[in-house]
LUMVEX-832254 format. One record per residue: x, y, z of N, C-alpha, C in turn; residue number from 1; residue in three letters. Coordinates in nm, 4 decimals. Layout:
BEGIN
<pt <X Y Z> <X Y Z> <X Y Z> NUM "ALA"> ...
This chain:
BEGIN
<pt <0.0854 -0.1088 -0.0108> <0.0126 0.0009 0.0059> <0.1305 0.1130 0.0110> 1 "UNK"> <pt <0.0662 0.2213 -0.0666> <0.1325 0.3356 -0.0961> <0.1433 0.4139 -0.0021> 2 "UNK"> <pt <0.2337 0.5218 0.0416> <0.1911 0.6346 0.1151> <0.1042 0.7063 0.0504> 3 "UNK"> <pt <0.0659 0.7245 0.0113> <-0.0686 0.8445 -0.0905> <-0.1873 0.7494 -0.0828> 4 "UNK"> <pt <-0.1861 0.6515 -0.0618> <-0.3106 0.5792 -0.0561> <-0.3169 0.5645 0.0793> 5 "UNK"> <pt <-0.2634 0.5522 0.1746> <-0.2635 0.5711 0.3393> <-0.3195 0.6659 0.4001> 6 "UNK"> <pt <-0.2330 0.7875 0.2838> <-0.2421 0.9330 0.3586> <-0.4106 0.9820 0.3490> 7 "UNK"> <pt <-0.4795 0.9178 0.1917> <-0.6501 0.9117 0.1574> <-0.6654 0.8677 0.2905> 8 "UNK"> <pt <-0.6749 0.7023 0.3053> <-0.7308 0.6476 0.4187> <-0.7665 0.7185 0.5583> 9 "UNK"> <pt <-0.6382 0.7794 0.5979> <-0.6527 0.8186 0.7120> <-0.7150 0.9900 0.7236> 10 "UNK"> <pt <-0.6652 1.0227 0.5866> <-0.7810 1.1512 0.5992> <-0.9599 1.1519 0.5955> 11 "UNK"> <pt <-0.9689 0.9855 0.5425> <-1.0821 0.9732 0.4930> <-1.1929 0.9309 0.6605> 12 "UNK"> <pt <-1.0848 0.8457 0.7262> <-1.1105 0.8054 0.8710> <-1.1250 0.9186 0.9777> 13 "UNK"> <pt <-1.0359 0.9868 0.9843> <-1.0120 1.0782 1.0736> <-1.0548 1.2315 1.0417> 14 "UNK"> <pt <-0.9813 1.2766 0.9829> <-0.9932 1.4004 0.9902> <-1.1267 1.4711 0.8933> 15 "UNK"> <pt <-1.2188 1.3797 0.8116> <-1.3284 1.4177 0.7763> <-1.4746 1.4041 0.8522> 16 "UNK"> <pt <-1.4553 1.2859 0.9387> <-1.5163 1.2923 1.0731> <-1.5147 1.3999 1.1684> 17 "UNK"> <pt <-1.4026 1.4274 1.1831> <-1.3672 1.5259 1.2806> <-1.4161 1.6676 1.1882> 18 "UNK"> <pt <-1.4326 1.6838 1.0901> <-1.4557 1.8340 1.0040> <-1.6230 1.8232 1.0222> 19 "UNK"> <pt <-1.6632 1.7330 1.0150> <-1.8045 1.7179 1.0133> <-1.8620 1.7270 1.1854> 20 "UNK"> <pt <-1.8128 1.6651 1.2695> <-1.8174 1.7335 1.4069> <-1.7893 1.8596 1.4202> 21 "UNK"> <pt <-1.6842 1.9157 1.3866> <-1.7316 2.0500 1.4010> <-1.8155 2.1203 1.3563> 22 "UNK"> <pt <-1.8319 2.0806 1.2256> <-1.9373 2.1437 1.1732> <-2.1073 2.1808 1.2759> 23 "UNK"> <pt <-2.0830 2.0057 1.2761> <-2.2668 1.9637 1.3533> <-2.1964 2.0583 1.4665> 24 "UNK"> <pt <-2.1172 2.0769 1.5778> <-2.0838 2.1143 1.7241> <-2.1054 2.2743 1.6546> 25 "UNK"> <pt <-2.0295 2.3303 1.5575> <-2.0948 2.4913 1.5647> <-2.2482 2.4776 1.5307> 26 "UNK"> <pt <-2.2971 2.4252 1.4320> <-2.4435 2.4549 1.3945> <-2.5054 2.4415 1.5165> 27 "UNK"> <pt <-2.5081 2.3611 1.6152> <-2.5631 2.3566 1.7626> <-2.5468 2.4523 1.8445> 28 "UNK"> <pt <-2.4058 2.5236 1.7961> <-2.3814 2.6721 1.8975> <-2.4804 2.7477 1.8227> 29 "UNK"> <pt <-2.4560 2.7723 1.7067> <-2.5076 2.8954 1.6332> <-2.6822 2.9063 1.6431> 30 "UNK"> <pt <-2.7749 2.7326 1.6466> <-2.8844 2.7169 1.6761> <-2.8782 2.7621 1.8352> 31 "UNK"> <pt <-2.8071 2.7024 1.9148> <-2.8419 2.7573 2.0658> <-2.8595 2.8734 2.1111> 32 "UNK"> <pt <-2.7373 2.9544 2.0154> <-2.7111 3.0868 2.0739> <-2.8659 3.1878 2.0119> 33 "UNK"> <pt <-2.9106 3.1169 1.8903> <-3.0333 3.2021 1.8278> <-3.1372 3.1548 1.9118> 34 "UNK"> <pt <-3.1580 3.0647 1.9277> <-3.2589 2.9849 2.0580> <-3.2349 3.0738 2.1530> 35 "UNK"> <pt <-3.1349 3.1013 2.2416> <-3.1639 3.1941 2.3972> <-3.1880 3.3304 2.3428> 36 "UNK"> <pt <-3.1170 3.3624 2.2368> <-3.1477 3.5093 2.2021> <-3.3019 3.5921 2.1862> 37 "UNK"> <pt <-3.3520 3.4574 2.1248> <-3.5094 3.4815 2.1125> <-3.6054 3.4547 2.2327> 38 "UNK"> <pt <-3.5567 3.3133 2.3114> <-3.5973 3.3406 2.4303> <-3.5894 3.4497 2.5261> 39 "UNK"> <pt <-3.4827 3.5159 2.5361> <-3.4224 3.6491 2.6267> <-3.5275 3.7438 2.5465> 40 "UNK"> <pt <-3.5289 3.7594 2.4043> <-3.6178 3.8733 2.3657> <-3.7449 3.8268 2.3929> 41 "UNK"> <pt <-3.8131 3.7499 2.3915> <-3.9738 3.7043 2.4478> <-3.9802 3.7427 2.6107> 42 "UNK"> <pt <-3.8751 3.6839 2.6947> <-3.8685 3.7221 2.8049> <-3.8397 3.9011 2.8261> 43 "UNK"> <pt <-3.8009 3.9498 2.7807> <-3.7756 4.0748 2.8047> <-3.9380 4.1420 2.7549> 44 "UNK"> <pt <-3.9757 4.0960 2.6460> <-4.0764 4.1695 2.5759> <-4.2015 4.1571 2.6990> 45 "UNK"> <pt <-4.2149 4.0381 2.7834> <-4.2605 4.0031 2.8922> <-4.2910 4.0559 3.0057> 46 "UNK"> <pt <-4.1585 4.1108 3.0525> <-4.0977 4.1709 3.1602> <-4.1691 4.3092 3.1085> 47 "UNK"> <pt <-4.1467 4.3881 2.9792> <-4.1698 4.4906 2.9829> <-4.3606 4.5427 2.9929> 48 "UNK"> <pt <-4.3988 4.4316 2.9152> <-4.5764 4.3997 2.9289> <-4.6264 4.4189 3.0444> 49 "UNK"> <pt <-4.5276 4.3392 3.1469> <-4.6155 4.3093 3.2677> <-4.5593 4.4558 3.3541> 50 "UNK"> <pt <-4.4440 4.5140 3.3106> <-4.4100 4.6220 3.3748> <-4.5174 4.7411 3.3735> 51 "UNK"> <pt <-4.5811 4.7113 3.2179> <-4.6558 4.8424 3.1633> <-4.8059 4.8089 3.2328> 52 "UNK"> <pt <-4.8367 4.6803 3.2407> <-4.9398 4.6695 3.3239> <-4.9077 4.7004 3.4290> 53 "UNK"> <pt <-4.8506 4.6751 3.4905> <-4.8157 4.7298 3.6491> <-4.8428 4.8842 3.6803> 54 "UNK"> <pt <-4.7778 4.9551 3.5824> <-4.7447 5.0813 3.5907> <-4.8807 5.1309 3.5309> 55 "UNK"> <pt <-4.9595 5.1179 3.4592> <-5.0656 5.1185 3.4114> <-5.1832 5.0943 3.5308> 56 "UNK"> <pt <-5.1800 4.9627 3.6200> <-5.2778 4.9286 3.7411> <-5.2219 5.0262 3.8323> 57 "UNK"> <pt <-5.1346 5.0630 3.8595> <-5.1081 5.2206 3.9846> <-5.1452 5.3387 3.9672> 58 "UNK"> <pt <-5.1158 5.3672 3.7959> <-5.2027 5.4753 3.7611> <-5.3828 5.4968 3.8011> 59 "UNK"> <pt <-5.4366 5.3799 3.7556> <-5.5756 5.3315 3.7621> <-5.6197 5.3759 3.9379> 60 "UNK"> <pt <-5.4994 5.2907 4.0216> <-5.5463 5.2527 4.1665> <-5.5102 5.4586 4.2312> 61 "UNK"> <pt <-5.4161 5.4913 4.1577> <-5.4033 5.6953 4.2142> <-5.5022 5.7299 4.1821> 62 "UNK"> <pt <-5.5676 5.7467 4.0329> <-5.6672 5.7845 4.0135> <-5.8193 5.7833 4.1208> 63 "UNK"> <pt <-5.8277 5.6567 4.1425> <-5.9308 5.6049 4.2584> <-5.9175 5.6928 4.3955> 64 "UNK"> <pt <-5.7839 5.6616 4.4216> <-5.7431 5.7371 4.5472> <-5.7541 5.8977 4.5436> 65 "UNK"> <pt <-5.7413 5.9428 4.4273> <-5.7531 6.0784 4.4230> <-5.9228 6.1197 4.4397> 66 "UNK"> <pt <-5.9947 6.0141 4.3245> <-6.1414 6.0413 4.3331> <-6.2173 6.0314 4.4928> 67 "UNK"> <pt <-6.1280 5.9241 4.5379> <-6.1908 5.8651 4.7269> <-6.1718 5.9848 4.7799> 68 "UNK"> <pt <-6.0972 6.0933 4.7562> <-6.0437 6.1728 4.8747> <-6.1267 6.3037 4.8200> 69 "UNK"> <pt <-6.1439 6.3425 4.6973> <-6.1981 6.4271 4.6315> <-6.3522 6.3903 4.6913> 70 "UNK"> <pt <-6.4540 6.2823 4.6933> <-6.5607 6.2074 4.7424> <-6.5591 6.2705 4.9193> 71 "UNK"> <pt <-6.4721 6.2266 4.9669> <-6.4339 6.2251 5.1089> <-6.4612 6.3988 5.1358> 72 "UNK"> <pt <-6.3779 6.4383 5.0761> <-6.3885 6.6203 5.0860> <-6.5116 6.7005 5.0566> 73 "UNK"> <pt <-6.5489 6.6615 4.9286> <-6.6545 6.7828 4.9080> <-6.7486 6.7285 4.9264> 74 "UNK"> <pt <-6.8351 6.5940 4.8272> <-6.9344 6.5365 4.8575> <-6.9840 6.5080 5.0442> 75 "UNK"> <pt <-6.8772 6.4785 5.0604> <-6.8852 6.4056 5.2283> <-6.9214 6.5271 5.3220> 76 "UNK"> <pt <-6.8386 6.6454 5.2956> <-6.8389 6.8064 5.3915> <-6.9418 6.8496 5.3458> 77 "UNK"> <pt <-7.0198 6.8310 5.1626> <-7.1474 6.8976 5.1646> <-7.2374 6.8008 5.2077> 78 "UNK"> <pt <-7.2712 6.6905 5.2288> <-7.3529 6.6310 5.3051> <-7.3948 6.6268 5.4323> 79 "UNK"> <pt <-7.2861 6.6584 5.4713> <-7.2949 6.6088 5.6385> <-7.3255 6.8020 5.6622> 80 "UNK"> <pt <-7.3025 6.8730 5.5996> <-7.3133 7.0422 5.6346> <-7.4821 7.0059 5.5939> 81 "UNK"> <pt <-7.5111 6.9469 5.5025> <-7.6842 6.9300 5.4669> <-7.7719 6.8646 5.5735> 82 "UNK"> <pt <-7.7054 6.8077 5.6522> <-7.7404 6.6902 5.7310> <-7.7647 6.7914 5.8825> 83 "UNK"> <pt <-7.6575 6.8744 5.9032> <-7.6546 6.9562 6.0361> <-7.7909 7.0600 6.0120> 84 "UNK"> <pt <-7.7960 7.0923 5.8774> <-7.8692 7.2272 5.8588> <-8.0431 7.1552 5.8715> 85 "UNK"> <pt <-8.0100 7.0163 5.8203> <-8.2028 6.9725 5.8551> <-8.2285 6.9484 6.0026> 86 "UNK"> <pt <-8.1066 6.9060 6.0900> <-8.0564 6.9000 6.2031> <-8.1597 7.0475 6.2923> 87 "UNK"> <pt <-8.0893 7.1149 6.2748> <-8.1465 7.2494 6.3037> <-8.3010 7.2775 6.2836> 88 "UNK"> <pt <-8.3161 7.2723 6.1447> <-8.4385 7.3021 6.1140> <-8.5625 7.2408 6.1890> 89 "UNK"> <pt <-8.5318 7.1069 6.1987> <-8.6479 7.0211 6.3165> <-8.6364 7.0895 6.4114> 90 "UNK"> <pt <-8.5618 7.1156 6.4825> <-8.5821 7.2137 6.6100> <-8.6525 7.3396 6.6239> 91 "UNK"> <pt <-8.6807 7.3953 6.4851> <-8.7339 7.5397 6.4895> <-8.8957 7.5071 6.4309> 92 "UNK"> <pt <-8.9339 7.3885 6.3485> <-9.0626 7.3806 6.3255> <-9.1697 7.3514 6.4120> 93 "UNK"> <pt <-9.2558 7.4128 6.3525> <-9.3901 7.3291 6.5140> <-9.4798 7.2264 6.4228> 94 "UNK"> <pt <-9.4686 7.2083 6.2747> <-9.6009 7.1723 6.2268> <-9.5277 7.0300 6.2534> 95 "UNK"> <pt <-9.5916 6.9093 6.2854> <-9.5850 6.7934 6.2622> <-9.5285 6.7189 6.1470> 96 "UNK"> <pt <-9.5904 6.7658 6.0669> <-9.5284 6.7254 5.9368> <-9.4659 6.7447 5.8412> 97 "UNK"> <pt <-9.4681 6.8590 5.8790> <-9.3041 6.9594 5.8397> <-9.1622 6.8585 5.9033> 98 "UNK"> <pt <-9.1809 6.8513 6.0499> <-9.0844 6.8070 6.1004> <-9.0708 6.6454 6.0820> 99 "UNK"> <pt <-9.1716 6.5776 6.0110> <-9.1490 6.4256 5.9689> <-9.1255 6.4682 5.8466> 100 "UNK"> <pt <-9.1410 6.5695 5.7580> <-9.0638 6.5749 5.6167> <-8.9061 6.5739 5.6115> 101 "UNK"> <pt <-8.8657 6.6895 5.6956> <-8.7249 6.7256 5.7237> <-8.6754 6.5923 5.8243> 102 "UNK"> <pt <-8.7550 6.4950 5.9111> <-8.6638 6.4074 5.9636> <-8.6741 6.2955 5.8154> 103 "UNK"> <pt <-8.7232 6.2515 5.7161> <-8.7443 6.1634 5.6319> <-8.5990 6.2333 5.5239> 104 "UNK"> <pt <-8.5866 6.3478 5.5507> <-8.5023 6.3723 5.4459> <-8.3329 6.3375 5.5178> 105 "UNK"> <pt <-8.3646 6.4159 5.6756> <-8.2171 6.4302 5.7489> <-8.1703 6.2186 5.7445> 106 "UNK"> <pt <-8.3029 6.1427 5.7576> <-8.2701 5.9753 5.7361> <-8.1645 5.9557 5.6234> 107 "UNK"> <pt <-8.2464 6.0064 5.4840> <-8.1836 5.9849 5.3618> <-8.0409 6.0504 5.3511> 108 "UNK"> <pt <-8.0547 6.1274 5.4054> <-7.8531 6.2119 5.3986> <-7.8251 6.1765 5.4701> 109 "UNK"> <pt <-7.8218 6.0778 5.5980> <-7.7656 6.0184 5.6622> <-7.7068 5.8787 5.5949> 110 "UNK"> <pt <-7.8104 5.7916 5.5124> <-7.7771 5.7176 5.4759> <-7.6851 5.7310 5.3711> 111 "UNK"> <pt <-7.6841 5.8396 5.3021> <-7.6134 5.8738 5.1677> <-7.4396 5.9201 5.2235> 112 "UNK"> <pt <-7.4485 5.9698 5.3207> <-7.2914 6.0125 5.3741> <-7.2641 5.8224 5.4816> 113 "UNK"> <pt <-7.3416 5.7546 5.4707> <-7.2769 5.6350 5.4806> <-7.2771 5.5712 5.3499> 114 "UNK"> <pt <-7.3045 5.5867 5.3193> <-7.3137 5.5108 5.1706> <-7.1756 5.5348 5.1091> 115 "UNK"> <pt <-7.1620 5.6949 5.0913> <-7.0432 5.7392 5.0434> <-6.9059 5.7109 5.1010> 116 "UNK"> <pt <-6.9315 5.7305 5.2858> <-6.8021 5.6302 5.3188> <-6.7305 5.5122 5.2971> 117 "UNK"> <pt <-6.8550 5.4055 5.2504> <-6.7959 5.3131 5.2323> <-6.7516 5.2607 5.1045> 118 "UNK"> <pt <-6.8301 5.3627 4.9788> <-6.7504 5.3589 4.8625> <-6.6086 5.4347 4.8541> 119 "UNK"> <pt <-6.5873 5.5176 4.9745> <-6.4589 5.5955 4.9325> <-6.3470 5.4677 5.0373> 120 "UNK"> <pt <-6.4236 5.4386 5.1130> <-6.3559 5.2831 5.1970> <-6.2675 5.1665 5.0798> 121 "UNK"> <pt <-6.3735 5.1716 4.9901> <-6.3255 5.0616 4.9240> <-6.2471 5.0971 4.8092> 122 "UNK"> <pt <-6.3048 5.2192 4.7680> <-6.2021 5.2499 4.6357> <-6.0270 5.3061 4.7141> 123 "UNK"> <pt <-6.0334 5.3485 4.8449> <-5.9098 5.3695 4.8552> <-5.8140 5.2680 4.8885> 124 "UNK"> <pt <-5.7174 5.2530 4.7943> <-5.6028 5.1681 4.8923> <-5.5661 5.1785 4.9617> 125 "UNK"> <pt <-5.5474 5.3145 5.0538> <-5.4904 5.3039 5.2152> <-5.5387 5.2109 5.2952> 126 "UNK"> <pt <-5.6468 5.1752 5.2721> <-5.7237 5.0964 5.3790> <-5.7303 4.9143 5.3260> 127 "UNK"> <pt <-5.6430 4.8684 5.2715> <-5.6098 4.7414 5.2095> <-5.5818 4.6409 5.2980> 128 "UNK"> <pt <-5.5082 4.7183 5.4124> <-5.4064 4.6350 5.4994> <-5.5073 4.5305 5.5908> 129 "UNK"> <pt <-5.4853 4.4467 5.6636> <-5.5791 4.3394 5.6937> <-5.6426 4.4081 5.8330> 130 "UNK"> <pt <-5.5582 4.5083 5.8878> <-5.6099 4.5394 6.0047> <-5.6976 4.6368 5.9956> 131 "UNK"> <pt <-5.6962 4.7001 5.8871> <-5.7639 4.8592 5.8497> <-5.9601 4.7635 5.8531> 132 "UNK"> <pt <-5.9541 4.6425 5.7459> <-6.0596 4.5350 5.7630> <-6.1197 4.5184 5.8695> 133 "UNK"> <pt <-6.0382 4.4665 5.9749> <-6.0623 4.3809 6.0809> <-6.1250 4.4771 6.1693> 134 "UNK"> <pt <-6.0606 4.6190 6.1877> <-6.1486 4.7432 6.2460> <-6.2341 4.7692 6.1943> 135 "UNK"> <pt <-6.2580 4.7536 6.0733> <-6.4348 4.8096 6.0166> <-6.5297 4.7003 6.0555> 136 "UNK"> <pt <-6.4335 4.5565 6.0789> <-6.5729 4.4998 6.1060> <-6.6278 4.4811 6.2621> 137 "UNK"> <pt <-6.5436 4.5200 6.3656> <-6.5609 4.5388 6.4429> <-6.6399 4.6445 6.4581> 138 "UNK"> <pt <-6.6040 4.7285 6.4100> <-6.7103 4.8668 6.4142> <-6.8373 4.8564 6.3817> 139 "UNK"> <pt <-6.8345 4.7891 6.2432> <-6.9974 4.7580 6.1837> <-7.0647 4.6890 6.2680> 140 "UNK"> <pt <-7.0068 4.5609 6.3321> <-7.0753 4.4371 6.4044> <-7.1127 4.5855 6.4977> 141 "UNK"> <pt <-7.0479 4.6162 6.6135> <-7.1485 4.7085 6.6771> <-7.2188 4.7911 6.6755> 142 "UNK"> <pt <-7.2021 4.8807 6.5927> <-7.3115 5.0091 6.5497> <-7.4291 4.9292 6.4991> 143 "UNK"> <pt <-7.3930 4.8351 6.3732> <-7.4934 4.8295 6.3284> <-7.6281 4.6680 6.4225> 144 "UNK"> <pt <-7.5483 4.6277 6.4825> <-7.6030 4.4800 6.5689> <-7.6877 4.5539 6.7110> 145 "UNK"> <pt <-7.5894 4.6075 6.7325> <-7.6623 4.7058 6.8622> <-7.7543 4.7685 6.8562> 146 "UNK"> <pt <-7.7764 4.8349 6.7408> <-7.8628 4.9499 6.6968> <-7.9899 4.8429 6.7021> 147 "UNK"> <pt <-8.0045 4.7342 6.6494> <-8.1094 4.6659 6.6488> <-8.1653 4.6102 6.7590> 148 "UNK"> <pt <-8.0638 4.6066 6.8887> <-8.1125 4.4912 6.9796> <-8.0424 4.4046 7.0235> 149 "UNK"> <pt <-7.8970 4.3560 6.9485> <-7.8375 4.2331 6.9227> <-7.7072 4.2265 6.9901> 150 "UNK"> <pt <-7.6582 4.2213 7.1034> <-7.5466 4.2291 7.1709> <-7.4293 4.1593 7.0960> 151 "UNK"> <pt <-7.3351 4.2336 7.0367> <-7.2353 4.2153 6.9729> <-7.0549 4.1650 7.0435> 152 "UNK"> <pt <-7.0003 4.0608 6.9647> <-6.8547 4.0574 6.9841> <-6.7721 3.9875 6.8920> 153 "UNK"> <pt <-6.6682 4.0422 6.9074> <-6.5698 4.0206 6.7413> <-6.4482 3.9407 6.8208> 154 "UNK"> <pt <-6.3677 3.8398 6.7970> <-6.3084 3.7952 6.8362> <-6.1717 3.7528 6.7575> 155 "UNK"> <pt <-6.0974 3.7209 6.8095> <-5.9718 3.6667 6.7088> <-5.9202 3.5747 6.7586> 156 "UNK"> <pt <-5.9260 3.4469 6.7222> <-5.8615 3.3006 6.7424> <-5.7306 3.2623 6.6992> 157 "UNK"> <pt <-5.6604 3.3379 6.6496> <-5.5238 3.3250 6.5692> <-5.4845 3.4900 6.5853> 158 "UNK"> <pt <-5.3423 3.4989 6.5470> <-5.2999 3.6129 6.5643> <-5.2845 3.6584 6.4190> 159 "UNK"> <pt <-5.3544 3.7718 6.3963> <-5.3585 3.8478 6.2920> <-5.2324 3.8705 6.2178> 160 "UNK"> <pt <-5.2193 3.8336 6.0541> <-5.1108 3.8528 6.0015> <-5.1312 3.9970 5.9134> 161 "UNK"> <pt <-4.9675 4.0436 5.8631> <-4.9510 4.1284 5.8231> <-5.0098 4.1059 5.6352> 162 "UNK"> <pt <-5.0678 4.1781 5.6035> <-5.1141 4.1590 5.4438> <-5.2209 4.2632 5.4116> 163 "UNK"> <pt <-5.2388 4.2346 5.2916> <-5.3430 4.3042 5.2005> <-5.4751 4.2237 5.1220> 164 "UNK"> <pt <-5.5792 4.2999 5.1379> <-5.6702 4.2315 5.0668> <-5.7405 4.3643 4.9695> 165 "UNK"> <pt <-5.6876 4.3443 4.8683> <-5.7345 4.4461 4.7886> <-5.8125 4.4541 4.6873> 166 "UNK"> <pt <-5.8783 4.6067 4.6277> <-5.9472 4.5660 4.5046> <-6.1022 4.4705 4.4820> 167 "UNK"> <pt <-6.1363 4.3951 4.4746> <-6.2584 4.3569 4.4539> <-6.2757 4.2526 4.5142> 168 "UNK"> <pt <-6.1505 4.1933 4.5694> <-6.1828 4.0506 4.6720> <-6.2386 4.1465 4.8444> 169 "UNK"> <pt <-6.1261 4.2297 4.8428> <-6.1892 4.3555 4.9998> <-6.3282 4.3789 4.9797> 170 "UNK"> <pt <-6.4115 4.4518 4.8234> <-6.5411 4.4792 4.8481> <-6.6129 4.3681 4.8475> 171 "UNK"> <pt <-6.5673 4.2498 4.7854> <-6.6527 4.1306 4.8092> <-6.6688 4.0462 4.8858> 172 "UNK"> <pt <-6.5615 4.0901 4.9952> <-6.5705 4.0406 5.1539> <-6.6490 4.1362 5.1998> 173 "UNK"> <pt <-6.6506 4.2407 5.2466> <-6.7116 4.3148 5.2804> <-6.8817 4.3051 5.2578> 174 "UNK"> <pt <-6.9097 4.2786 5.1640> <-7.0465 4.2823 5.1361> <-7.0833 4.1512 5.1593> 175 "UNK"> <pt <-7.0211 4.0414 5.1608> <-7.0748 3.9259 5.2427> <-7.1013 3.9227 5.3745> 176 "UNK"> <pt <-6.9967 4.0126 5.4443> <-7.0020 4.0206 5.5706> <-7.1389 4.0878 5.6251> 177 "UNK"> <pt <-7.1366 4.1942 5.5458> <-7.2660 4.2772 5.5537> <-7.3951 4.2220 5.5732> 178 "UNK"> <pt <-7.3993 4.1233 5.4676> <-7.5618 4.0595 5.4361> <-7.5604 3.9635 5.5458> 179 "UNK"> <pt <-7.4357 3.8947 5.5660> <-7.4085 3.8064 5.6802> <-7.4886 3.8277 5.7997> 180 "UNK"> <pt <-7.4586 3.9493 5.8816> <-7.4881 4.0348 5.9760> <-7.6417 4.0963 5.9736> 181 "UNK"> <pt <-7.6662 4.1042 5.8225> <-7.8087 4.1690 5.8049> <-7.9335 4.0484 5.8449> 182 "UNK"> <pt <-7.8382 3.9442 5.7601> <-7.9782 3.7888 5.7838> <-8.0070 3.8272 5.9977> 183 "UNK"> <pt <-7.8690 3.7973 6.0150> <-7.8872 3.7593 6.1638> <-7.9994 3.8873 6.2273> 184 "UNK"> <pt <-7.9873 4.0391 6.2027> <-8.0872 4.0905 6.2154> <-8.1887 4.0871 6.1786> 185 "UNK"> <pt <-8.2388 4.0790 6.0984> <-8.3447 4.0226 6.0449> <-8.4087 3.9019 6.0688> 186 "UNK"> <pt <-8.3683 3.7730 6.0447> <-8.4237 3.6561 6.0426> <-8.4088 3.5288 6.1822> 187 "UNK"> <pt <-8.2857 3.5969 6.2574> <-8.2599 3.5042 6.3514> <-8.3171 3.4734 6.4901> 188 "UNK"> <pt <-8.3667 3.6642 6.4974> <-8.4569 3.6559 6.6252> <-8.3264 3.6292 6.7516> 189 "UNK"> <pt <-8.2513 3.6708 6.7234> <-8.1419 3.6671 6.8534> <-8.1124 3.7922 6.9178> 190 "UNK"> <pt <-8.0317 3.7805 7.0091> <-8.0571 3.8822 7.1307> <-7.8400 3.8764 7.1470> 191 "UNK"> <pt <-7.7881 3.7726 7.0823> <-7.6691 3.8093 7.0829> <-7.5809 3.7360 6.9756> 192 "UNK"> <pt <-7.4866 3.7898 6.9004> <-7.4131 3.7443 6.7964> <-7.2956 3.7276 6.8083> 193 "UNK"> <pt <-7.1679 3.6720 6.7787> <-7.0397 3.6490 6.8273> <-6.9916 3.6358 6.6869> 194 "UNK"> <pt <-6.8933 3.7012 6.6195> <-6.8015 3.6792 6.5092> <-6.6621 3.6234 6.5502> 195 "UNK"> <pt <-6.5993 3.5546 6.4957> <-6.5095 3.4524 6.5369> <-6.4320 3.4958 6.4118> 196 "UNK"> <pt <-6.2638 3.5608 6.4095> <-6.1990 3.5717 6.3114> <-6.0743 3.4714 6.2983> 197 "UNK"> <pt <-6.0335 3.4158 6.1964> <-5.9232 3.3459 6.2418> <-5.8685 3.3235 6.0875> 198 "UNK"> <pt <-5.7233 3.2826 6.0735> <-5.6266 3.3140 5.9596> <-5.5536 3.1461 5.9885> 199 "UNK"> <pt <-5.5350 3.0940 5.8278> <-5.4990 2.9606 5.8068> <-5.4419 2.9453 5.6395> 200 "UNK"> <pt <-5.3055 2.9324 5.6997> <-5.2613 2.9186 5.5020> <-5.3134 3.0347 5.4294> 201 "UNK"> <pt <-5.2946 3.1767 5.4811> <-5.2770 3.2578 5.4107> <-5.4339 3.2839 5.3674> 202 "UNK"> <pt <-5.5478 3.2390 5.4587> <-5.6573 3.2590 5.4291> <-5.7251 3.2789 5.5549> 203 "UNK"> <pt <-5.7969 3.3784 5.5120> <-5.9201 3.4571 5.6410> <-6.0451 3.3528 5.6742> 204 "UNK"> <pt <-6.0355 3.3054 5.7600> <-6.1782 3.2437 5.8107> <-6.2841 3.3376 5.9155> 205 "UNK"> <pt <-6.3860 3.3604 5.8362> <-6.4754 3.3994 5.8970> <-6.6061 3.3190 6.0093> 206 "UNK"> <pt <-6.6693 3.3399 6.0978> <-6.7239 3.2373 6.1667> <-6.8665 3.3188 6.2856> 207 "UNK"> <pt <-6.9542 3.3181 6.2031> <-7.0632 3.4434 6.2542> <-7.1591 3.3280 6.3406> 208 "UNK"> <pt <-7.1307 3.3188 6.4954> <-7.2585 3.2346 6.5472> <-7.4146 3.3452 6.6001> 209 "UNK"> <pt <-7.5063 3.3167 6.6343> <-7.5696 3.3547 6.6748> <-7.6844 3.2733 6.8044> 210 "UNK"> <pt <-7.7374 3.3599 6.9062> <-7.8183 3.2705 6.9782> <-7.9576 3.2309 6.9122> 211 "UNK"> <pt <-8.0105 3.2578 6.7360> <-8.1251 3.2640 6.7600> <-8.1501 3.1590 6.7300> 212 "UNK"> <pt <-8.3069 3.1511 6.6334> <-8.4060 3.0323 6.6030> <-8.3130 2.9682 6.4798> 213 "UNK"> <pt <-8.2489 2.9873 6.4177> <-8.1911 2.9561 6.2808> <-8.3004 2.9508 6.1900> 214 "UNK"> <pt <-8.2757 2.8275 6.0816> <-8.3558 2.8252 5.9831> <-8.4295 2.7039 5.9576> 215 "UNK"> <pt <-8.5046 2.7030 5.9401> <-8.6146 2.5291 5.9303> <-8.5578 2.4927 5.7856> 216 "UNK"> <pt <-8.5718 2.3788 5.7700> <-8.5780 2.2764 5.6638> <-8.6184 2.3764 5.5149> 217 "UNK"> <pt <-8.7263 2.4166 5.5255> <-8.7758 2.4221 5.3944> <-8.7075 2.5978 5.3567> 218 "UNK"> <pt <-8.6307 2.6694 5.4448> <-8.5812 2.7917 5.3915> <-8.4586 2.7691 5.3745> 219 "UNK"> 
């Protein structure tokens, strides 16, 4: 076998496969680089979109806070002033009919003030913390239930965690809580009601117990 033939065999056996391996490796390196650059671009686009969405949510919340503040200052102040004027007029009139009408207007004004305060509370993000919600629950149970002759108490059976309940979740929680206490006042014929608050696995648990008649099977 000649030297020239041996060189050709060696070239075919080792050099050509080596060249092919290098070419394949280069292809995979370029492919991986392109794939990484694509994934990086997609990730950066997603981050930009998330940042824009977060900034938009912040702007919306700031606008809600501004509206809530103006409602509290302007509408709340105006309604409170009207309510005071109605109370003063009621002390001045002699007619029973006029006094009754003024009293009705005063009650409507007071209802509007309370509704406005509730809207402000729901909209304003400064009340998102759990402690603010618990405080409002305590105050509402005391004022609402005792106004209809039901003795109330609110207890915490576990340590209150730090955290927030924001936006629609806080609103939904509040509406459910109010409806539950309203049912106690309207249907239970109870003289006492206890609200137990506890937390487990980042979940808030509300238990409302009264000494009333309960519901029949058909209700």
